[in-house]
C-alpha positions as CSV (number, residue, x, y, z in Angstrom):
1,F,-8.9,31.3,1.5
2,F,-5.1,30.7,1.6
3,I,-5.2,29.4,5.2
4,V,-8.3,27.2,4.8
5,A,-8.2,25.9,1.2
6,I,-4.5,25.0,0.7
7,P,-4.1,22.3,3.3
8,P,-6.9,20.1,1.9
9,L,-5.3,20.4,-1.5
10,F,-2.1,18.8,-0.1
11,A,-4.2,15.9,1.1
12,I,-5.8,15.4,-2.3
13,F,-2.7,15.9,-4.5
14,D,0.4,14.0,-3.5
15,V,2.4,15.9,-6.2
16,L,2.3,19.0,-4.1
17,I,4.0,17.4,-1.0
18,K,7.5,18.4,-2.1
19,Y,6.4,22.0,-2.3
20,Q,4.6,22.0,1.0
21,G,7.1,24.2,2.8
22,V,7.2,26.8,0.1
23,V,3.4,27.0,-0.1
24,F,3.1,27.2,3.6
25,V,5.3,30.2,3.8
26,S,4.0,31.9,0.7
27,R,0.3,31.7,1.8
28,W,1.2,33.6,5.0
29,I,3.1,36.2,3.0
30,L,0.2,36.6,0.6
31,L,-2.2,37.0,3.5
32,A,0.0,39.7,4.9
33,V,0.3,41.6,1.6
34,F,-3.5,41.5,1.0
35,T,-4.1,42.6,4.6
36,I,-1.7,45.5,4.3
37,F,-3.3,46.5,1.0
38,G,-6.9,46.2,2.4
39,L,-6.1,48.2,5.5
40,T,-4.3,50.8,3.5
41,L,-7.5,51.3,1.4
42,I,-9.5,51.6,4.6
43,Y,-7.1,54.1,6.2
44,R,-6.9,56.1,2.9
45,Y,-10.6,56.5,2.1
46,A,-12.5,56.1,5.4
47,P,-11.4,59.4,7.1
48,N,-12.9,62.6,5.8
49,I,-9.7,64.4,5.2
50,K,-7.6,65.6,2.2
51,R,-4.5,63.5,1.5
52,Q,-1.4,64.4,-0.3
53,K,-0.7,61.3,-2.5
54,W,-1.5,57.6,-2.7
55,R,0.9,55.1,-1.2
56,F,0.6,51.3,-1.5
57,S,1.0,50.9,2.3
58,S,1.1,52.9,5.4
59,W,2.9,52.5,8.7
60,G,-0.4,51.8,10.5
61,A,-1.3,49.0,8.1
62,I,2.1,47.4,8.3
63,T,2.1,47.6,12.1
64,V,-1.5,46.3,12.4
65,T,-0.8,43.4,10.0
66,I,2.2,42.2,12.0
67,L,0.4,42.6,15.3
68,W,-2.7,41.0,13.9
69,L,-0.9,37.9,12.7
70,L,1.1,37.6,15.9
71,G,-2.0,38.3,18.0
72,S,-4.1,35.8,16.1
73,Y,-1.4,33.1,16.6
74,L,-1.1,33.8,20.3
75,F,-4.9,33.9,20.8
76,S,-5.2,30.6,19.0
77,Y,-2.5,29.2,21.2
78,Y,-4.2,30.4,24.3
79,V,-7.6,29.1,23.3
80,H,-6.1,25.7,22.3
81,N,-4.0,25.2,25.4
82,F,-5.5,27.3,28.3
83,G,-9.0,28.3,27.4
84,N,-11.8,26.0,28.6
85,Y,-14.6,27.7,26.6
86,N,-16.3,24.5,25.5
87,E,-16.4,23.2,29.1
88,L,-17.6,26.6,30.4
89,Y,-20.1,27.6,27.7
90,G,-20.8,24.4,25.8
91,S,-21.6,24.8,22.1
92,M,-21.6,28.6,22.5
93,G,-17.8,28.5,23.2
94,A,-16.9,28.8,19.5
95,F,-19.1,31.8,19.1
96,I,-17.6,33.5,22.2
97,I,-14.1,32.8,20.9
98,L,-15.0,34.3,17.5
99,L,-16.4,37.4,19.1
100,M,-13.2,37.8,21.2
101,W,-11.1,37.5,18.0
102,F,-13.3,40.1,16.3
103,Y,-12.8,42.4,19.3
104,I,-9.0,42.0,19.1
105,T,-9.0,42.6,15.4
106,A,-11.2,45.7,15.6
107,Y,-9.0,47.1,18.4
108,L,-5.8,46.6,16.3
109,I,-7.4,48.3,13.3
110,L,-8.2,51.3,15.5
111,I,-4.6,51.4,16.8
112,G,-3.4,51.5,13.2
113,A,-5.7,54.3,12.3
114,Q,-4.6,56.3,15.2
115,L,-0.9,55.6,14.3
116,N,-1.5,56.8,10.8
117,A,-3.4,59.9,12.0
118,E,-0.5,60.8,14.4
119,I,2.1,60.3,11.7
120,E,0.3,62.4,9.2
121,N,-0.5,65.1,11.7
122,R,3.1,65.2,12.7
123,F,4.4,65.6,9.2
124,S,1.7,67.6,7.4
125,G,0.3,69.9,10.0
126,D,-3.3,69.9,11.2
127,L,-5.8,67.6,9.4
128,K,-8.7,69.6,7.9
129,P,-12.0,67.9,7.0
130,D,-13.2,68.0,3.4
131,S,-15.7,70.7,2.7
């Protein structure tokens, strides 16, 4: 929402032009905070293990968010400058690009889950499933 909806609002309202830089930076920060919180919820409640206490964020969520934002930017740059998907696949190029981005995102989420599992395993002993 922050990435898609804010730029058209600048085109409609000329009053917001002087705050354009602040809004541009803050929307990426808000996106990162919501992503960290969402991934933390997934990493907290998806595995079937007992946890010690609730934390707002985890190292896996923070790492994945940074890698995801950087990876999304680099993938966008690659598709825009080097990828010839529209020439190769025609109208299906956008769908193929979307699937590749989903693949990158899913892979990064799994890396974060593995990172959290290893950190928790290192500091709290063996992980036992709930009975």
